[in-house]
N, C-alpha and C positions, 0 to 999 in steps of 0.2 A: 589516319584516315582523313581524307579531304573533306567529307561532308558527313554530318551525323545522321545516321539512319537507324533508328531503333526498331527491332523486329517484335519485341514483346513488351507488354505493359499491362497494368492492372486496371480493371473496370469493375466497380462495385465489389471490390475485394477479391476478385478472381483474375488470375493471370490469363491473358489472351495473346495469341499470335495475331498480328495485324491483319492477316488474311482470313481470320475467322469471320464467318458471315454475320456474327452478332456485333462486330465492330463496324460502326457506321461513321461516315464523315460527320464531323461536328461533335462526336462523343467526347465527354470529359474523362480523360484517363490519367494515370500517373505511373511514373517509373520510380523504382526504389533502389537505392544503393547505400550501403552502410547505415541503414536505418533512416535515411533522409528521403523524403518524397519530392518528386519533381513533376509538375503538371505537364502533360504531353497531349497531343491530339493526332488522330490518324490522317495521313495524306494518302489518298487512293486515286492518284491521277493515272492517265493512260500512258504517258511518256516514260515514267519511272516506276520501278517496283514499289508496291505499297510499303509504307513505313510510318513510324510515329515520329513527330517533330516536337522539339521542346518549344516552350513559349518564348516569344521575343525577349531578348535580354537575359535569358536563363542559360547558364553555361553548364553543360554536362560533359564529362570526360569521355571523349569518343572511344578511347582505348578500353575504358571500363564498360561502356555500353556494348561494345563488340564482345568483350569477355563474358558479360552477362548473357548475351544472345547465345553464345556457345553452350553455356550452362543450361539455359532455359530450353534449348532445342533438345539436349540430352534428356532433360526432365520430361519434355512433351512426348518424345518418341519412345523413351524408356529402353533404348537399345544402343549398343556400341559395337561397331563392326571391327573385328580384330582378325586380320589375315582372312582365312576362309570361314571363320566362325563369327557368330553374332552373340554377344552377351545381352540377354534380355532380362529386364527387371520388372517386378510388380510395382515397385515404387522407387523413385529417385529423390533423395534429399540433398539440399544444397547448403553449403557453408555451415552456419551456426547450428541449423537443425541436424545436419550430418554429424557435426562434432558432438552434439548432445547424445545422438544415438550411439556413437562409438564409445563415448564415455561410460555408457551403461555396461559395456563389455570390457573396456580398458579404462579404469578410473583415472590413470595418470596421463591419459591422452591430452596433448597440449597443442594440437594443430587445428587449422580450419580448412578442411578439404573442400574442393570445388564441388564434386558430385559423388554421392554415395549410392551405389546400387544395392537394393535389397530384393530377396526372392519373395515368393508368395507367403512364406512363413515368417517373414521379417528378419531372416538371417542375412548377414553381410555377404555380398557376392564380391564386390571390388570397389575401388576408388578410382575415379577418373579426374586427373588434374589437367586443367586447361593451360596450355602454354601459348600465350600470344605476344606479350611484350617481353617477358623474360621466363626462363626455365627455372626449375627448382634448383636451389643451391645444394652443394655437397652436404651442408649441415642439415638441410631439410631431408635429403635423401637418406642420411644416416638415421634420422628420426623415423622415417617411413619404414626402413628396414628393421628398426627396433620394434615397431608395433606389429610387424608381420601380418599386414593386410594386403592382399593382392592389389597392386597399384600400377596404373598406367598413366603416362603423361602424353597428351595429344597436342601436337603443334598445329595451330591454325594460322592462316595468313590472310586470305580475303573472303573465304566462304565459311560461315559459321556451321554449316552442315557437314563439311568434309575436311577433316584434319589432313594435313600434308605429310605428317610423320607421326608414328606412335612408338614410344619407348616404354619398356617395362622397368619401373623403378623398384618394384619388389615382386619377384616371381617365385619366392620360396614356398614354404609350407604346402606341401602337396594337398593337404586337407582343403585349403582355400581354393586351389585350382580345381581339385576334384569336385568340390561343391559347385563351382561355376560350370564345370564341364557337365556334371550330372544334371544341373538345371537346364542347360541347353539341350541335352539329349532328351530329357523328359518332355520338353516343348516339341522337339522334332517327333517324338513318339505320339504325342497327343495330336499333332497335325496329321500324322499318318493314319491314326485311328479314325479321325474325321473324314479323311479321304476315302478310307475303306468303307465307312458307313455310307458315304455319298455314292460310291460305286455300287454298293449293294442296293441302295435306294433306286438308283437309275436302272439297275437290272430288273428290279421288281416292277418299276413303271413300264419298262419295255415289254416285259412279259404280259402285263395287263393290257397294253396296247395291242399286242399280237393276239391275245385271247378275245379281245373285244368283238371282232367280226364273227368269230365262232359262236360267242355268246349270243349275239344278236340273231344269228342264224338259228340257234337252238330255240330262242324265244319265238321267232317267227314260225318255226315248224310246229311248236306247241300251239300257237294261236290258230294256225291253219287246221291242225288236227282237231282242236276244240270246235271250230266253226263247222267242219265237216261232220263231226259227230252230232252237233246240234241240228244241222240241216237234215240228217238222216232220221231224226226222231219223228 
């Protein structure tokens, strides 16, 4: 990459996208890689897209920064589009946190995955590996297949939001695939329930609107009747 443009950085211990309204020009932020912190600051000019810049004289690996942007975007959106399906997570863990979570289930796990997708019950849905400078080696793929966790490798070139190619590194164990598929279907069902409720609500509102003139007419008739009876007394 010709120019370093970082999309995500930390401020007061919280990770932000540079486009977040809470990030202001002049804010003191920092970028983290392999446990090391680098001070960065937001640049929000009109000519170029907003980004974080490193301090003068500080060297940050542009390849690593783009790799992290890919990871952070997946963590921010909590979804991964695969063909016509979208795998949505309740939580996405990165690298060492992801490895620690997997070790709770597979004690001999010895890899550092890029992104680990979890469902709303904390169950493992899948692993997403980011391929930017190099793809997974055959040795790594052999390990991945040994651990039997649904794993995809997404190739990125210039856009951290859109991989140009997706390969399945491990697609075995139907239980994993079934769990991910069921999770997706459950979300679709929940969305459809909400849509049905909204349609019913709109229907009730429309019925109330249609009844309103009739109601006002009834009230008016009752008032006139009352006034006539009062005048006849």
